[in-house]
N, C-alpha and C positions, 0 to 999 in steps of 0.2 A: 504494500500500500504506500502510495506517495501522499504527502500532505504538506500544506503550507498554512501559516497562521499569522494574523496581525490583530492588534488591539490598540486603538487610538483613543486617547482621552478626549472628551468633548469640552465645551466651554465652561461647564459647571465646576470643574476642578478635578477631584479625585475620580479615577476611572473605577467604576463599579462593575465592569464586565470581568468575566473570568473564562478561560478556555482550558479544557483537558485535552491535550494532544493524544493521538491514538496510542493506547497501550495494548500489548499483545498478551492475551491470556489463553494458553493452549492454542486452539485453532480459531480464536476470535480476536477481533480488535474492538476496543471500547474507546469512545471519545464523547465529549460533551461540551456544551456552552451554557453559561449562566449569566444573568444580568440582574444585579441587585436592584430592588425596587427603589426608585428615587425618593419616595416619601418615607422610607425606612432609614433611620440614621445609620444603621450598621448594614446597609444593603450590600456593600462591597465585601464586607467580612462574611456575610451570609453566602454570597456567591462563591467565594474562595473556599469556605469551609465545606460547602456542599460538594464541590468537585474533589476536594481532598478526601471526603468520606467515600465518594464513589470509587476513587482509585484504590482505596483500602479494601473494598469488599467484593468488587466484581470478579466473577469467574464465568466459565462457559455455560454453567447450568443455572445460575441465579435468575430469578424472574425480575422483570421490570418493576412490578409492584413491590417486591421486597427491597429493591434498591431505593426506590422513592420513600418507602417507609423508614429505611435507615437514615436517609437524609433528613426526613422530618424529625426523627428522634434526635439527630445531631443538632438541629436548630433549636429544639426544645432544651437541650443541655446548655447551649450557649445562652439562651434567653434566661435560664435560671441563674447562670453565672452573673449576668448583667442586670437581672431583675427587670428586664424591659422586653416582654414578648414581642410586641409589634415593631421593635427596632430591627428585627432579623427577618427579612423577607427577600425572596429572589425567584426569578424564573429559572427553569431548568429544562433543557432538551438533551436527551441522551441517546446515543446510537451505538448499536452492537452489530458488527459486520462479520459474517462467517460463511465460508463456502460461497454459494450462489444466492444467498439471501441476507437481508438485514432486518433488524427489529429496532423499534424505537419506543421511547417513553417521553412524554412532553407535558409540561405545565407552564402556562404563561404566554408570552409573545415573542420569545426567541423562536427561530425557525429552522427546520431541516428541509432542504430543497434538493431535488434530484434532477440532474441534467444528463441527457443522452442524445447524441446525433442531432444537436440543434434544438431538441425539444426540452420541455421542462415539466416536471411532475412535483406538485406541492405535496409534501408528506405530512405536514402539520397544519393546524389552523389556529390562528391567534385566539386566545381566550380573553378577549377584550370586550368592552361595552360596545364599541363601534362595530366590531365583527358580528356581535349578536343582533344589533339593529339592522345590519346588512342582511343577515340570514333570515330575519323576520320580515323583510321587505319594508321596514320603516324608513330606511335611508337608501337613496340611490348611491352609486359609486361616486358621482360628482359631489353629492352632499356629504358623503363620508370623508372626502378629502378635506373638507372645511369644518368638520365636526370638532367642537372645542374640547371634547373629552376623549380624544383618540387613544390616549395612553392609559386610560383607566382599565385595570385588570379585573377580570372576574374570578381568576384563580391564580394562586402563587404558592410557592413553598414558604411556609411561615409557621413559627411556633404558635402564632395567635389564631390560626384558622385552618379549616380543612382545605383540601385541594382536589381538583378534578383531573385525574390522570388519564391522558389519552395514550393509547397504545396501538401500534400497527406493525405489520410485517410486509415486506415487499421484496421482489426479486431484483438482483443486480447482475450486471454483466461486466466483463473486462472493458475498461475504458470509460465506464460511468464516472461521473463527477458528482459529489455530494457536498453541499455547503451547509454549515451550521453558522447562523448569523444572529447577531443582536439587532434590535429594532433600529438602532442608530446607523447600522450598515444597510439593512435592506430597505430603509426608507429613502436612502440616497441612490442605491443601485437596484433598480427594479428587475424582477425575474426575466421578462422578455429581453432586456438589455444584456443580462448575464448570459442567457442562452445564446444570444447572437455572438457575444465575445467567445463563448466556449466553442461554437461552431467554426469561428474564424481562426481558432488557435488549437490545432491538433496537439501541439506540445503543451504539456501541463505547466512547464516553467513559463512559457510565453503567455498562457492563459492567466496564470497568477500575476505575472508582471503587469498585464493590462488591467486587471482588477485593482491591484495595489495602486497603480498610477491614478486611476479614476477616483478612488476613495480618498487618497491623500490630497487630491486637488479639490475635493468637495468642501463646501461650507457646512461643517457639521453642527447639528443642534444637540447632539447627545454623543455618548461614548459609542464607538463603532468597532465591532469585532467580527472576525470571520475565521472559521477553520474550514479549509477546502481539502478534500481528499479525492484521490483518483484510484479506482479499483484496478489492480494489476494482477 
């Protein structure tokens, strides 16, 4: 497996994103991305602690639900140490790749997106207020772009509340590219544009260089992070 990663702090100061680069466990690779919730004072710590816990416990047999339960317990431990439950909150998107398939677990608005032959397959759905309103037909896509509560989460990993775990399994092929991104990244580089860049760059290094160039030149509103992998 080939991979590249970046994490760029936004204008608000401390970078609250965290990335877990692929780690090999027997015949599987595990990787993840987390984005500390901006309204939580310890969001960045929650993101980093979550990925640290993931790296400690994953194996080829563990279920996604068990991994997320362990992360939730870790955040509860942190909150008891600081005595501030709502200070620790983060999104989490986790990917396990093995053989010809991949499985994922997802909470929040970080994303896992799958690119193949110029096409794009969205593997996660944002657990946000604006996405719920889109799904319910309350907002159009144009209205959603101007919606003032775009970043309000309906689910997150937090010691102070339950979470809604989304799980999925999908097939992969050699040459597939999968991106794990925070909202600060995918709000600036949209999926069709990334698919076009992937199609124009058969070399994974060239593909990454093109993405990196565009995001570093963008006017960021938030921390922007991306982990890109290519199946080989």
